[in-house]
N, C-alpha and C positions, 0 to 999 in steps of 0.2 A: 684079331687085328694086331698090327705092329705099331710101335710108337710113330714110325714114319707115316704109316697110312692114316693114323688118327690126326696127325699134324696136317696132312694134305687134304682132308675132307673139308669141303666148302659148301656143298649143296645142303639145303635144309632137310632134316629128316632125323630118324632114329636108327642108329646103327648098333647091332648086337655084337658083343664080344664073347658071349657065352656065360653060362651060369647065372643068368638073370641080369648081367651087367650090360648097360646100353650107354652109348654116347649120343646125346641129343644136340643137334645143330639147329639153331633158330634162324629165321629169315634174316636177321641182322648179322649173322655170322658167328655169334657167341656160342660156345660149346660148354656142356655140362654133363656130368655123370649121373645116371640114375640106376637104382636097383629095383627091378620089377619082380613081384612075387604074389602068390595067393596062398591062403590057408583057410582052414575050416572056420566058419563063423563070420568071415568077412563078406559083406554085401555092399553093393553100390548104393548110391543115393536113391535110385529108382527101385530099390528092393531086390535087384537081381544079384546073383553071385558074381563077384568080380575080383579084380586084382588090385593090389596096392603098389605104389611106387615111392621109393625113398630117395631123396636127393643126397648125393655123396659129395657135392662140391663142384665148383667151376673147373673146367679143364685148364691145365697149364703145364707145359713141358719146359718152356724157356722163360716163363714169367710166373709170378706167384699164382698158385693154384694146385690142383690135384693131378698128378701124373697118371699115366696108364697103370704103372705098377702099384701105385698107392690106391687107385680106384679098385683094382682087382683084390687087394688086401681087404679093403673095406667091404666089398661085396662078399668075400669069403667069410668075414666075421658075421655079417648079417645072415648068411646062409646057415652058419653054425647055430645062431640064435633061433632061426626058424626050425631047424631040425630038433631043437630042444623043446619045441612046442610053444615058444613065445614069439610075440609079434616084435620084430626088430625095430619098427618105427615107434611102437609104444615104449619099448625099452629105452630107446634113445631120448624120447621126449621126457620120460621120467628121470633119466640120468641128467639131462640138461636142466630140468626143474630143480633137482637136488643140488646140482652145482650152483645154480643161480641163488638158491636159498642159502647155501653155505657161504657164497660170496657176499650176499646181503648181510648175513650174520657177522662175517668178518669185517665188512665195512662199518657196521653198526658198533663193533667193538674195537675198531682201529684206534690208535692213539689220538688221531685227529678228532674222531667222533666223540670219544670219551672226554677229551680235553674241552671240546666245545660244549658238551653237556655240563661239565663241571663249571666252566666259566659262565654259562648262561644262568646257572643257579646261584653260584657263590659270589660273583662279582657285583651283584646287585647291592651287596652290603657295603661296597666302597662308594662313599659319597662323592668323591672327586672323579668326574668323567675322564680326566687326563690319566689317572692311575688305572682305570679300567682299560683304556686304550693301550697303555704301556704293557699291561698284562698280556693282552691279545697279540700285540706287536712282537714281543720277545718270543713268545711261543711259536707264532707263525714264521718269523724270520729264521730262527735258529733250530727249533725242534722239528717242525713239520717236514723240511726237506729230507731228513734222514729217518724220522720215526713216524711221520704222518700216516702212512698206509700200513704200518706194521701192527699186528694184533697186540693190544696192550698186554695180553697175557704172556706174550713171547719175548718182549723186549728185555735185553740183558743189561747188566751194569756196564759192560764194555761199550755197548751202543750209546748209552747215556754219556759216558766219558767221551766218546767220539763227537757228540754234539757240543760238549763244553770245551774240549781241548783247544780248538782253534781260537777261542777268545779268552781262555783262562788267564793268560799272561798279558794280553793286550787290553782287555776290557774286563778286568777282574770284578768290578762291582756288578756289571751287567751279567757276567757269568754266574756270580753267586746268587743274584736274584732269579736268574733262569733256573738254577738248580733248586732253589726253594720252591719255585712255582711248579716245576715238574714233580718234585717231592709231594706236593699237595695233590696233584692230579693222580699220581700212583696210589696215594693213600685213599683217595676217593674210589679208584678202581678196585682196590682190595676190599673196601667197605661194601661195594656193590657186587662182590663175589665175581669180578671179572678177571682177577688174577690172584695167585697165591704165592707164598714164599716171601723172600726179602723184597724190600722196596729198592729198586735199582737206582733211584735218585737220592737215596739217603746217604749223607756223608758218614753217619755213624755205622751204617751197614757195609761200609767198605769203599764207597765211591771215592773218597778223598785219597786213598792209596793209589788210585789210577791217574791222579792229576799232580802235576809238578807243584811244589810249594813256593819256589822262588819266583821273582819277577824276571822279565827278559834280561838276558846278559848275565844270569847267575846271581843277580842282586836280589836279596830277599825282599819281598813286597811288604808294604805296611801292614802290620798286624792290628786288627780291630779287636776291641774287647768283646768277648762272647756276650751276647744280649738275648734275653728271654723274648720269644715272640710275643707281640703285644696282646694277642688273643688270650694268652695264658695268664695275664696279669691278675684278673679277678681271683683265680684259684690260688696264685702265689700270695696275694695280699691276705686272703682268708687264712692261709697257713701261717703267714708272718704275724698276724695279729694274735695268734694263739701263743706266740713265743713271749717269754718274759725277759726283762733285762734292758739295760740302756742300749746295748747293741741293736736289739730288735727295734726299739723306738727310733734310734738314729737312722737306721735303714729305711724305716717307714717314712720318716720326714724327708729323707733324701729322695725317695721315689715320688712322694706327693708334690715336692717342689722342683723336681728335676735338677737337684743340686749335686755338685761334686762332693765326694766324701770329705775332703779337707774343709770345705765351706761348712759342713754340718758339724764335724767334731770340734772345730775351732770356734763355733758360735757362742756368743756371750749374751746374757739377758738384756744388756743395754741395746742390742741390735733389733730387738723385737718390740713392736708397737702394737699392743693388743687392741687398742681402740681403733687404730687405722687398719688393723689386720695386715701389717706389713713387716717384712724382715729385710733389713738393709745390711748387706754384707760389705764391709769396708774394702777399699781398693787393695789394701795390703794382703788380703786373703783371696783376691780374685786373680785368675790366670791372666786376664787382659790388663790387670793393674788399674781397673776402673770400678768405682763403687757400683753396686748392683742391687736394685730393689726387687724383692720377690713378693708377690701377693700371697697372703696366707689364706687358704680356703678354710671352711668351717672344720673339716677333719684335721687339718694341720694345726689350727688354733686349739682345738680340743685336746690334741696330743700334747702340745706344749703346756697347756694348763694343768695337765696331770703331773707335770714334772716340776711345777712351781712349788717352792718351799717357803714357809713363813719366814720373813726377815731375810730373804735371799738378796745378796749383793748384786747390783747391776753388772759388776765386773766378773762375776762368777761364770764359769762355763755351764752351758745348758746340759752338756753331757760330760760331767767330770770323770777323770780317770782314777785309777787306784792310788796314784801319788798325789800329794797335796799340791794344789794350784797347777795341776796338769790336766789336759783334756783327755777324753777317751782315746785310746789308741786307734790309729787308722785300721789296724788289723781286726778290730772287734767285729766290724760288719762282715769282713771277709771270712772270719772264722765262723760266724753265725751261718753264712751261706753254705760253708763246707759242711757244717753239722746238719743243715736241712737236706743236704744231698746224701748223707750217709745212710746206708742200708746194708742188707746182707751182701757178702762178697759176690761179685758177679752180676748183681742187679744193675739195670741201667740207671743213669742219673735221673733224678726226678725233675730237676730244673736245669735245662740245657738249651743251648742255642740250636739253630737249624742244622748245625754241623756236628752235633753230638758233644760239644764241649760244655763244661760246667759254666754257668753264667757268673759274671763278676758284678761287683757293686757299680763300677763305672758303666757297665753295659746297660744299666737301667736308663741311662740318659739316651742311649741309642733306641731302647725300647720306646721311650716317650716320643722320640723323634719319628719313629716308624708309625706309632699310633697317630701322631699329628698328621703325617703325610697321607696315611691310608684313610683317615676320616675327614679329609678335606680342610684341615686347619691351615690358615695362611702361613706360607713359609717364613715371612718376616716375623710373625708372632712366635713361631716355634724356635727360630734362631735367637730371638731376643730372650725368650724364656731360658734358653741354655747359655746365655751370655757369650755367644760366639762372636768372634771378632769379624767385622765386615772387611773382607779383603780388598774389595774394589774401592779405590780412593774416591772416585766420583760418587759412588753410591754412599760411602761413609760420610761425605760432605753434606748430604741431604738427610741422613739418618740421625736427626737431632732428638727425636722423641723416643722414649723407651716403651711406648705403646702400653703403658701400665694398665689402664682400664680394660683394654681389649685382652690383654694377657690374663687378667683376673678371670674374665669370662671363660677363656680357654682352659685355665687351670682348674676351674670348677667343673668343666666338662671332663677333664682328665680324672679328677677326684671321683666323679660319678662313675666313670668306667672302672676305676680301681675298686669301687664299692659294689659293682655289679655282682649279684649272687653267682658263685661258681657252679657250673654244671658238671655232672659225671663225665668221665673221659669219652664214653661211648654215645654221648648225646650232643647233638648240634643245636645251636641257638637259632630259632626261626626269627626272621625279621618281618615286621608287618609291611604288607604291600599297600600302597595308596589305593584307596577305593575298595579294599578288601574288607 
């Protein structure tokens, strides 16, 4: 047959082209290619020796479909399989099944599937439904369009950078949180043996080099103090409590009270009321220029009691420095942190933020704020604990209370988290499920 003759055929029937290839025209006028063949061992349903036919696709010269030339090529390939002693229909079915299985495996290990499994498992630990929703929203909005269908094992650092770059300078905070969340998903994929090699979303592994540092217009963006992820606080506190010296105790108090380093090193004994379990920082040492009361938890009180000396003057510094009538240097806590990070040359930092930078003393205030947000603590309580200034004038007019009693409850919960026994790095903490 010629292509023109095939196009002209209208009457229902089966028309041979040779070599087992037929064009079948249905009563409705649709056309399809079939390959008819027989081979040893093939029998019909009624038990008689018969032949098989394999569909090669709908005909189509001027519209989507299989042309005459393509049908001849497919029939030739089937004939070659037949001469090799194999059933071409069985071969095709097995190949399609293998392709479907491979596709199903790829779909199961796509970034979208792995991310959903991670979130289904790990987001249950977030008490605040809003934060769970934000997690899913950022991943779905920014990561899925580019990475959703990609095998998690094949995604590169360049692809992750392509996800972040459009919002890196316009929505920096969102981009940073997105990077942290993708980092956790890839760490999960590596732990599940779904990928190997570097984590493409890790700033320390090189992602930061692919993103611009400055803000739009070439102006450098606001730099935040590197903060330890709140999940690592129990391990850090365990290590800190093994350290001796005033610098270690000052940092411990700063973490337990979410205080600034200047508030801690400048503290005097007259500011502490052991009976009321309160530390009142005078306005002269507060950034906002307003007196600030801090509830002292049992651990904070116990720490301070170890520092009390007999006959101690109320005007004496709680953390005295090396010079008479001078407080501990602001650098004491920073140097302590540096020492806790020191190790053999080339070793990764032990205490670092999500981007691979060494954590800072001030960064622990951000760590506390992250913990508060991720565990469902009210925003107003967290902000009051940090003594942040209320920027909105209308809101400030109504914010007359320092929420002290409620803050005490929150700080006791924070102390409880800080005292949680640390687990080995390769062990994840299981959370009890209601009804389990």
